[in-house]
Structures are given as C-alpha cells and as structure tokens.
C-alpha positions as CSV (number, residue, x, y, z in Angstrom):
1,M,-2.6,-15.1,-11.8
2,L,-3.6,-11.9,-13.6
3,F,-5.4,-11.9,-16.9
4,R,-4.5,-9.4,-19.7
5,S,-7.9,-9.1,-21.3
6,H,-7.9,-5.3,-20.9
7,I,-4.3,-4.7,-21.8
8,D,-3.2,-3.7,-25.3
9,L,0.1,-5.5,-25.5
10,D,1.0,-3.7,-28.8
11,K,0.7,-0.3,-27.1
12,Y,2.7,-1.6,-24.2
13,K,5.4,-2.8,-26.6
14,R,5.5,0.5,-28.4
15,A,5.8,2.4,-25.1
16,I,8.6,0.2,-23.8
17,D,10.5,0.4,-27.1
18,R,10.3,4.2,-26.9
19,L,11.5,4.2,-23.3
20,D,14.4,2.0,-24.3
21,V,15.4,4.3,-27.1
22,E,15.3,7.3,-24.7
23,L,17.4,5.5,-22.1
24,K,20.0,4.5,-24.7
25,G,20.0,7.9,-26.6
26,D,22.5,10.7,-26.6
27,K,20.8,12.4,-23.7
28,P,19.4,9.6,-21.6
29,K,16.7,10.3,-19.1
30,M,18.1,8.2,-16.3
31,Y,17.7,8.3,-12.6
32,H,20.0,10.6,-10.6
33,F,21.4,8.6,-7.7
34,T,24.3,6.2,-7.1
35,M,23.9,3.1,-9.1
36,A,21.3,4.8,-11.4
37,R,22.7,3.2,-14.5
38,L,22.2,-0.3,-12.9
39,K,18.6,0.6,-12.1
40,S,18.1,1.7,-15.7
41,A,19.6,-1.5,-17.0
42,Q,17.3,-3.5,-14.7
43,D,14.3,-1.4,-16.0
44,L,15.2,-2.3,-19.6
45,V,15.3,-6.0,-18.8
46,Q,12.2,-5.8,-16.7
47,R,10.0,-4.1,-19.3
48,Q,10.8,-6.7,-21.9
49,L,10.2,-9.6,-19.4
50,I,6.8,-8.1,-18.4
51,H,5.8,-7.9,-22.0
52,E,6.9,-11.4,-22.8
53,T,5.3,-12.8,-19.6
54,M,1.9,-11.3,-20.5
55,R,2.3,-12.1,-24.2
56,Q,3.0,-15.8,-23.5
57,S,0.6,-15.9,-20.5
58,R,3.1,-17.8,-18.4
59,R,5.8,-17.3,-15.8
60,L,9.2,-16.8,-17.3
61,L,11.2,-16.3,-14.1
62,P,10.9,-17.9,-10.7
63,C,8.8,-15.8,-8.4
64,Y,10.4,-14.9,-5.0
65,A,7.2,-13.6,-3.5
66,G,6.9,-15.2,0.0
67,R,10.4,-16.5,-0.2
68,I,12.4,-13.3,0.2
69,T,9.7,-10.7,0.4
70,A,6.3,-10.3,2.0
71,V,3.7,-7.6,2.7
72,M,1.7,-7.0,5.8
73,N,-1.7,-5.2,6.0
74,E,-2.9,-2.9,8.8
75,V,-4.3,-5.8,11.0
76,G,-1.1,-7.9,10.8
77,D,-1.9,-10.4,8.1
78,V,1.1,-11.3,6.0
79,F,0.9,-12.1,2.3
80,P,3.6,-13.2,-0.2
81,C,2.8,-10.1,-2.3
82,E,0.2,-7.4,-2.8
83,I,-1.7,-9.4,-5.4
84,L,-2.2,-12.9,-3.8
85,L,-4.8,-13.2,-1.2
86,D,-3.2,-16.3,0.5
87,V,-2.4,-15.4,4.1
88,M,0.9,-16.7,5.3
89,G,-0.2,-15.9,8.9
90,N,-0.9,-13.0,11.2
91,I,2.0,-11.5,13.0
92,R,0.0,-11.2,16.2
93,E,-0.5,-15.0,16.3
94,F,3.3,-15.3,16.3
95,D,4.0,-12.9,19.1
96,Y,5.2,-10.3,16.6
97,D,8.1,-12.6,15.6
98,F,8.3,-12.4,11.8
99,R,10.8,-15.2,11.6
100,K,8.4,-17.6,13.2
101,L,5.6,-16.6,10.9
102,F,7.8,-16.7,7.8
103,H,9.0,-20.2,8.6
104,S,5.6,-21.6,9.6
105,E,3.7,-24.5,8.0
106,Q,1.1,-22.1,6.6
107,A,3.8,-19.9,5.0
108,D,5.4,-23.0,3.5
109,R,2.0,-24.0,2.0
110,V,1.6,-20.6,0.4
111,R,5.1,-20.7,-1.0
112,A,4.5,-24.2,-2.4
113,K,1.2,-23.0,-4.0
114,I,3.1,-20.2,-5.7
115,H,5.8,-22.6,-6.9
116,N,3.4,-25.3,-8.0
117,S,0.8,-23.1,-9.7
118,R,3.6,-21.2,-11.5
119,C,1.5,-18.1,-11.0
120,Y,2.6,-15.0,-13.0
121,C,1.8,-11.4,-13.1
122,S,3.1,-8.1,-14.4
123,H,3.7,-6.6,-10.9
124,E,6.7,-4.4,-11.4
125,C,7.9,-4.4,-7.8
126,Y,8.2,-8.1,-7.8
127,F,9.9,-8.2,-11.2
128,V,12.6,-6.0,-9.6
129,T,13.1,-8.7,-6.9
130,N,12.8,-11.6,-9.4
131,I,15.5,-10.1,-11.6
132,L,17.9,-8.8,-9.1
133,F,17.9,-11.9,-6.9
134,N,18.2,-14.3,-9.9
135,P,21.8,-14.9,-10.9
136,L,20.6,-16.2,-14.3
137,M,19.5,-12.6,-15.1
138,Y,22.8,-10.9,-14.3
139,G,24.1,-11.4,-17.8
140,Q,21.1,-9.6,-19.4
141,V,21.3,-6.8,-16.8
142,A,25.0,-6.4,-17.4
143,G,24.6,-6.3,-21.2
144,Q,22.0,-3.5,-20.8
145,Y,24.3,-1.7,-18.3
146,L,27.2,-1.8,-20.8
147,Q,25.0,-0.4,-23.5
148,L,23.9,2.4,-21.3
149,S,27.5,3.2,-20.4
150,G,28.4,3.4,-24.1
151,K,30.1,0.0,-24.2
152,D,28.1,-2.3,-26.4
153,P,29.1,-5.9,-25.6
154,K,28.2,-6.9,-29.1
155,V,30.9,-4.7,-30.6
156,A,34.4,-6.2,-30.4
157,K,37.2,-3.7,-30.0
C-alpha cells in the first residue's frame, strides 16, 4: 500500500482535467496506432480512478496483480507486481516452469494477501490491467470512447 503524503492531489486533479480537455478537444492529442482511441478512453477512466483511489485511500477496483500478471527480477524471483515485495517463488526452483510457480501454494498465499489486505496503489501499468480485464469497467471506457469519437452517449439523437 502506497501512501500519498508527498502527492498534491489538487495539482494531480488539475493536470488530469487538462489532459481530459485536450483529448476531447477539436484537435485531440491522441496516440497514433490501431485502437488508439480505445487506449485514450482507457487513459481517461484510469486517471480519474487513480485520483479517486488516492483521494479515498482505498482500493476501488479489484487488483489483478499476481492473478493475470507478474514480474520477474534478474535472479528469477517472481512478484505479483513491481511494488509488492512478496515473492511468489523463484523460477529456477520450478525448473523454469512458470505455470508450476504461478499455481504454487506460495503464489496462492501472495494472491490471498493482496485480496485480503485490499492493497491499493496508483501504479498506472496495473490500472491498465485492472480496467481492461474488469468487465464492470467496460461501460465507462465505452462512454469515454464514444465521447472521443464525437458521439456523446448523454446526447439523444
């Protein structure tokens, strides 16, 4: 769990509001690749969620760290994310079989700790995962997507 003692949430809110206006403006500064508009929509939702998470000092979305993603360091230790120091296991101890490690008792304990502690953070990489793999978020992302494509879902035609 990260603490926000050094973060000025008002400045962050002003910055994300400005970015939102730029993305929704006449000449949006979007990414330039296939599905860029979807990525921009996800960014809009993500920034607001990060702000609210830190403002409320609690997890607002389920965290998928250690459930569908993991990171490995240079010596083979596998962690649920870049922030948590709870080792799920070392890939060498599982004969380099990631599936065995990922489904081990230790990995299950780490996932249970994440779930039970309701840890939260503002790590953008994991917010991407937590939004895109959470069907409950699809409506918000779709709403932002429609606004970016010039179709405001709030305006009936």
